[in-house]
ZAMARGU-4260 file (C-alpha; in steps of 0.2 Angstrom, whole numbers, plus 5000, padded with zeros to 4 digits):
<rodrens>
0) 5661/5950/5216 | 5674/5937/5211 | 5662/5922/5213 | 5650/5930/5200 | 5661/5924/5186
5) 5661/5906/5191 | 5643/5904/5186 | 5636/5897/5171 | 5635/5914/5163 | 5654/5917/5164
10) 5656/5912/5145 | 5645/5927/5140 | 5648/5941/5152 | 5662/5948/5142 | 5651/5948/5127
15) 5638/5959/5134 | 5644/5974/5125 | 5637/5967/5109 | 5621/5975/5114 | 5626/5993/5116
20) 5619/6004/5130 | 5613/6016/5117 | 5603/6002/5108 | 5595/5997/5125 | 5591/6015/5130
25) 5583/6017/5112 | 5572/6002/5115 | 5568/6004/5133 | 5554/6016/5131 | 5545/6004/5119
30) 5546/5990/5132 | 5540/6002/5145 | 5525/6007/5134 | 5520/5989/5131 | 5521/5985/5149
35) 5511/6000/5155 | 5497/5995/5144 | 5495/5980/5155 | 5486/5989/5169 | 5473/5997/5158
40) 5470/5981/5148 | 5471/5968/5162 | 5457/5955/5164 | 5457/5941/5176 | 5464/5925/5169
45) 5451/5910/5169 | 5461/5895/5176 | 5456/5877/5174 | 5447/5873/5190 | 5459/5859/5197
50) 5473/5872/5197 | 5479/5877/5215 | 5475/5894/5221 | 5489/5907/5219 | 5494/5921/5231
55) 5498/5933/5217 | 5486/5940/5204 | 5489/5938/5186 | 5482/5946/5171 | 5477/5941/5153
60) 5490/5945/5140 | 5479/5956/5128 | 5482/5957/5110 | 5488/5976/5112 | 5501/5971/5125
65) 5507/5956/5115 | 5509/5967/5100 | 5518/5981/5109 | 5530/5967/5116 | 5532/5959/5099
70) 5537/5976/5091 | 5549/5980/5105 | 5558/5963/5104 | 5560/5964/5085 | 5568/5981/5087
75) 5580/5974/5101 | 5584/5958/5091 | 5588/5969/5076 | 5599/5982/5086 | 5608/5968/5094
80) 5611/5959/5078 | 5605/5943/5086 | 5602/5928/5075 | 5587/5923/5084 | 5577/5924/5100
85) 5562/5914/5105 | 5551/5919/5120 | 5536/5911/5129 | 5524/5914/5143 | 5514/5902/5153
90) 5500/5907/5166 | 5490/5894/5176 | 5496/5880/5165 | 5492/5888/5149 | 5504/5895/5136
95) 5497/5912/5133 | 5511/5917/5121 | 5526/5909/5112 | 5535/5916/5097 | 5551/5916/5088
100) 5561/5931/5080 | 5575/5929/5068 | 5583/5914/5060 | 5588/5897/5066 | 5600/5896/5051
105) 5606/5912/5044 | 5613/5905/5028 | 5597/5895/5024 | 5586/5909/5031 | 5576/5896/5041
110) 5565/5906/5053 | 5563/5900/5072 | 5547/5895/5079 | 5542/5890/5097 | 5546/5872/5092
115) 5564/5876/5086 | 5577/5866/5096 | 5590/5877/5106 | 5605/5872/5115 | 5601/5876/5133
120) 5618/5876/5142 | 5615/5876/5161 | 5596/5875/5160 | 5601/5857/5158 | 5604/5857/5177
125) 5586/5858/5184 | 5581/5845/5171 | 5595/5833/5176 | 5590/5837/5194 | 5572/5831/5191
130) 5579/5815/5184 | 5589/5812/5200 | 5574/5816/5211 | 5564/5803/5201 | 5578/5790/5205
135) 5577/5795/5223 | 5558/5792/5224 | 5561/5775/5214 | 5573/5770/5229 | 5588/5769/5218
140) 5597/5784/5225 | 5598/5792/5242 | 5601/5811/5243 | 5612/5809/5259 | 5622/5794/5252
145) 5640/5797/5245 | 5640/5800/5227 | 5654/5787/5225 | 5642/5773/5230 | 5633/5774/5213
150) 5648/5777/5202 | 5654/5763/5190 | 5670/5771/5184 | 5679/5786/5190 | 5679/5791/5209
155) 5678/5807/5219 | 5694/5809/5229 | 5694/5817/5246 | 5708/5824/5256 | 5704/5818/5273
160) 5709/5830/5287 | 5712/5843/5275 | 5698/5848/5263 | 5686/5834/5267 | 5681/5816/5265
165) 5674/5810/5249 | 5660/5801/5259 | 5654/5819/5263 | 5652/5823/5244 | 5634/5817/5244
170) 5621/5817/5230 | 5611/5830/5237 | 5627/5841/5239 | 5631/5839/5221 | 5614/5845/5217
175) 5616/5861/5227 | 5635/5864/5222 | 5640/5862/5240 | 5650/5845/5238 | 5666/5854/5238
180) 5669/5849/5219 | 5677/5864/5210 | 5672/5873/5195 | 5676/5863/5179 | 5672/5863/5161
185) 5680/5856/5145 | 5673/5858/5127 | 5677/5845/5114 | 5675/5854/5097 | 5673/5845/5080
190) 5689/5844/5070 | 5690/5849/5051 | 5681/5833/5047 | 5666/5836/5058 | 5672/5823/5071
195) 5670/5826/5090 | 5682/5816/5101 | 5673/5806/5114 | 5675/5813/5131 | 5682/5801/5144
200) 5670/5805/5159 | 5678/5792/5171 | 5696/5800/5168 | 5688/5817/5171 | 5681/5812/5188
205) 5697/5803/5193 | 5708/5819/5189 | 5697/5833/5193 | 5683/5826/5205 | 5693/5831/5220
210) 5685/5838/5236 | 5693/5855/5238 | 5681/5863/5251 | 5674/5854/5266 | 5657/5847/5259
215) 5642/5858/5265 | 5653/5874/5269 | 5655/5882/5253 | 5644/5885/5238 | 5655/5884/5222
220) 5646/5882/5205 | 5652/5866/5197 | 5648/5859/5180 | 5658/5844/5185 | 5647/5840/5199
225) 5632/5839/5187 | 5643/5829/5176 | 5645/5816/5190 | 5627/5817/5193 | 5624/5812/5175
230) 5636/5797/5178 | 5626/5792/5193 | 5609/5793/5183 | 5616/5780/5171 | 5623/5769/5184
235) 5609/5769/5196 | 5596/5766/5182 | 5606/5752/5173 | 5605/5762/5157 | 5613/5778/5150
240) 5610/5796/5155 | 5604/5800/5138 | 5591/5785/5138 | 5585/5788/5156 | 5582/5806/5152
245) 5572/5802/5136 | 5562/5788/5144 | 5560/5794/5162 | 5559/5813/5160 | 5556/5819/5142
250) 5542/5807/5137 | 5532/5808/5153 | 5532/5827/5153 | 5527/5828/5135 | 5544/5836/5130
255) 5544/5827/5113 | 5556/5838/5105 | 5569/5838/5119 | 5585/5828/5118 | 5603/5827/5124
260) 5614/5831/5110 | 5630/5840/5102 | 5618/5847/5090 | 5627/5838/5075 | 5613/5831/5063
265) 5599/5837/5075 | 5584/5842/5064 | 5575/5858/5067 | 5588/5865/5079 | 5596/5883/5080
270) 5613/5885/5073 | 5625/5892/5087 | 5633/5908/5082 | 5648/5918/5088 | 5647/5937/5090
275) 5652/5939/5072 | 5637/5929/5066 | 5649/5914/5061 | 5643/5896/5065 | 5652/5889/5081
280) 5658/5871/5077 | 5648/5858/5086 | 5655/5853/5103 | 5653/5840/5116 | 5658/5841/5135
285) 5664/5829/5149 | 5649/5836/5159 | 5634/5832/5148 | 5621/5832/5162 | 5626/5850/5166
290) 5625/5857/5149 | 5620/5846/5134 | 5601/5847/5133 | 5593/5854/5118 | 5574/5859/5119
295) 5561/5871/5113 | 5552/5886/5121 | 5536/5875/5121 | 5544/5860/5129 | 5552/5871/5142
300) 5535/5879/5146 | 5529/5861/5149 | 5543/5857/5160 | 5540/5874/5170 | 5522/5870/5171
305) 5526/5854/5180 | 5537/5862/5192 | 5524/5875/5196 | 5510/5862/5199 | 5499/5869/5185
310) 5499/5854/5174 | 5486/5840/5176 | 5491/5829/5162 | 5507/5821/5169 | 5505/5803/5175
315) 5503/5801/5194 | 5519/5795/5202 | 5531/5805/5190 | 5537/5815/5205 | 5529/5820/5221
320) 5524/5838/5225 | 5535/5836/5241 | 5550/5833/5230 | 5546/5847/5218 | 5545/5859/5233
325) 5561/5852/5241 | 5570/5856/5224 | 5564/5874/5226 | 5571/5877/5244 | 5588/5885/5246
330) 5600/5874/5254 | 5617/5884/5251 | 5625/5893/5265 | 5617/5910/5268 | 5631/5921/5261
335) 5634/5909/5246 | 5623/5918/5232 | 5609/5930/5233 | 5593/5920/5239 | 5602/5904/5237
340) 5603/5887/5227 | 5591/5873/5230 | 5592/5856/5221 | 5595/5862/5203 | 5587/5879/5204
345) 5593/5897/5209 | 5580/5904/5221 | 5578/5922/5226 | 5567/5938/5227 | 5562/5947/5212
350) 5553/5963/5216 | 5544/5955/5231 | 5540/5938/5222 | 5549/5922/5225 | 5558/5918/5209
355) 5565/5900/5204 | 5576/5901/5189 | 5591/5895/5179 | 5600/5902/5165 | 5613/5896/5153
360) 5628/5903/5143 | 5641/5896/5133 | 5648/5899/5115 | 5633/5902/5104 | 5620/5901/5118
365) 5611/5912/5130 | 5595/5905/5139 | 5584/5909/5153 | 5570/5900/5162 | 5560/5908/5176
370) 5545/5902/5187 | 5535/5911/5200 | 5527/5898/5210 | 5516/5910/5220 | 5508/5916/5203
375) 5509/5901/5193 | 5519/5910/5179 | 5533/5904/5169 | 5543/5914/5156 | 5557/5907/5144
380) 5569/5917/5132 | 5581/5907/5121 | 5595/5914/5110 | 5607/5905/5098 | 5621/5918/5102
385) 5629/5924/5118 | 5619/5939/5123 | 5612/5948/5138 | 5596/5950/5130 | 5586/5935/5136
390) 5590/5939/5154 | 5584/5957/5152 | 5568/5952/5143 | 5563/5938/5155 | 5557/5952/5168
395) 5548/5961/5155 | 5538/5945/5150 | 5534/5942/5168 | 5528/5960/5170 | 5516/5958/5156
400) 5505/5946/5165 | 5508/5951/5183 | 5501/5969/5186 | 5507/5969/5204 | 5525/5964/5199
405) 5525/5977/5186 | 5520/5990/5197 | 5532/5986/5211 | 5546/5985/5198 | 5542/6002/5191
410) 5541/6009/5209 | 5558/6002/5213 | 5565/6009/5197 | 5558/6026/5200 | 5565/6026/5218
415) 5582/6021/5211 | 5581/6035/5197 | 5576/6048/5210 | 5589/6043/5223 | 5604/6055/5225
420) 5621/6048/5220 | 5631/6041/5235 | 5644/6053/5241 | 5661/6052/5232 | 5675/6049/5244
425) 5688/6045/5232 | 5691/6030/5221 | 5683/6014/5228 | 5695/6001/5234 | 5695/5986/5222
430) 5702/5975/5235 | 5703/5975/5255 | 5711/5961/5264 | 5707/5958/5282 | 5722/5958/5294
435) 5721/5939/5296 | 5723/5936/5277 | 5738/5948/5275 | 5755/5941/5274 | 5765/5928/5264
440) 5757/5910/5261 | 5767/5895/5255 | 5762/5878/5249 | 5758/5867/5235 | 5746/5864/5221
445) 5742/5846/5218 | 5741/5842/5199 | 5735/5825/5194 | 5753/5819/5191 | 5764/5829/5203
450) 5764/5844/5215 | 5770/5862/5210 | 5775/5875/5223 | 5765/5891/5226 | 5768/5907/5236
455) 5755/5920/5238 | 5758/5937/5246 | 5742/5946/5252 | 5744/5965/5255 | 5732/5977/5262
460) 5726/5982/5244 | 5733/5970/5232 | 5738/5951/5230 | 5754/5944/5221 | 5757/5926/5216
465) 5772/5915/5212 | 5767/5899/5204 | 5777/5885/5197 | 5795/5878/5199 | 5809/5891/5203
470) 5813/5904/5198 | 5795/5909/5197 | 5792/5927/5196 | 5779/5937/5206 | 5764/5941/5196
475) 5749/5953/5201 | 5733/5944/5204 | 5719/5953/5195 | 5701/5955/5200 | 5706/5951/5218
480) 5692/5949/5230 | 5689/5944/5248 | 5671/5940/5253 | 5663/5927/5265 | 5680/5920/5269
485) 5685/5917/5251 | 5700/5925/5242 | 5699/5925/5223 | 5707/5932/5208 | 5716/5928/5192
490) 5734/5930/5186 | 5745/5927/5172 | 5753/5909/5173 | 5754/5892/5165 | 5748/5876/5173
495) 5760/5862/5168 | 5748/5848/5163 | 5745/5839/5147 | 5727/5845/5148 | 5730/5863/5151
500) 5744/5865/5139 | 5732/5862/5124 | 5728/5881/5124 | 5734/5897/5132 | 5726/5901/5148
505) 5726/5912/5164 | 5726/5905/5181 | 5711/5908/5193 | 5710/5904/5211 | 5697/5903/5225
510) 5704/5899/5242 | 5696/5898/5259 | 5704/5906/5274 | 5701/5895/5289 | 5711/5891/5304
515) 5727/5899/5297 | 5726/5890/5280 | 5721/5896/5263 | 5714/5880/5254 | 5704/5878/5238
520) 5706/5877/5220 | 5718/5884/5207 | 5712/5883/5189 | 5718/5884/5171 | 5705/5895/5162
525) 5704/5899/5144 | 5696/5916/5143 | 5694/5918/5124 | 5676/5916/5117 | 5678/5897/5113
530) 5679/5895/5132 | 5688/5878/5130 | 5691/5873/5148 | 5692/5877/5166 | 5703/5864/5174
535) 5704/5865/5193 | 5718/5858/5205 | 5719/5858/5224 | 5729/5872/5233 | 5735/5871/5251
540) 5744/5885/5258 | 5750/5890/5276 | 5756/5907/5282 | 5774/5910/5283 | 5779/5919/5298
545) 5795/5924/5291 | 5786/5934/5277 | 5795/5937/5260 | 5785/5951/5252 | 5788/5954/5234
</rodrens>
């Protein structure tokens, strides 16, 4: 679906071919062998007596199972030519395995360990959400209050009567990506001297913090939304986002090696590498609270254990169990994303178990953190290169300590493998528009300094766009989709702003069909591995009864 590429993994999906299907197939029997040993070697885990009872049985990670997993991971890391991968498993509040494979620094041959700092990308979001919930319990922030109430500089802009009022863009909706704020990211790379330009967060909010969907109606993944939350954390606490995270989140949770950083000068950290194993230059963002946390496997397991309720060494009053549960309850519209998104967490079903998770992907980063509240299990996988491997291994790690989950996973795989292929009825249609969406749509795109005309033609099986001042040409919209009332796709074009002209880009769109209008965002997106930016602008189109097909 179109909306899949506007998640935090967009930056790495096109790099998935780095790990060939042949390599995966070669290693799969090894992983299966490791996991099959679980049932034979399983023994009940002895949990600390204060830990809450869990509905799902777990098993001890025996040396035989651990060794099989270790050998399988080594083979996978080698076949993928991954610089490093670090994994960890916690059961009942106890780390049962954490180990690193490969190198934090290839040139210096520095091996990784469970205490090596990795750039987390979007796993920063549930950590930032934890800080916001602390401020809520401290009485400094209200979830249902307008985000603008707490901003010192830079203001969210609403388009009253069209997209929605800025007052409806609340703190809680920012946490769940339902505030109507668009997808946005912008990377600031170090120059030849190693200097990184200081992002102007207030200017970013003023330019791009525009409510483009009525708040509460559409889930649209937004790094900018979390960048705004970082500004709120600083303003509401009377300090900075970085200082509040250190003093009020990392230190109380015992996350002593976790920090907010660009990585420059950071000790014991994994170098970020591109797919050719070249170091990625250090970079900053204008949405630090969405993406800029560095942490270790051991620290992330401590964080996960708190959210599982399996830790008893965190000071009372850090964050109530009610707030933790609230974060893990989906609040997005039912059709938004499988399972849903809570306050900082994706929540879904994984082979019959409730799974609470987040992942991260950006240049030189691929990370996964998963917790299973009904089992008291957490798994983490961290890599310093864009790769699908951490996501694929997370389920294998979970299966190693949850026999019932492993059995159900194997059963479902066998069912899928034995099912007959669906009947072939010709090539599948890549796009099919409902009747009410078909026709010619005209309107404007609001840039931060002017408006630009746009015409969209929606046919039964394809979409074409004309964007920019006349004489603009018709351009085919690629990857066009229509689902849940949202029309999306990308086309060749140029957004004429100073920010967008910094690099070649495509134009992406996500428009909501509602009461005879198509409204939403149009974005300049860089699609090369540096992933420099996605800059969104408000689009407002109405159907032209006179037509004007290309």
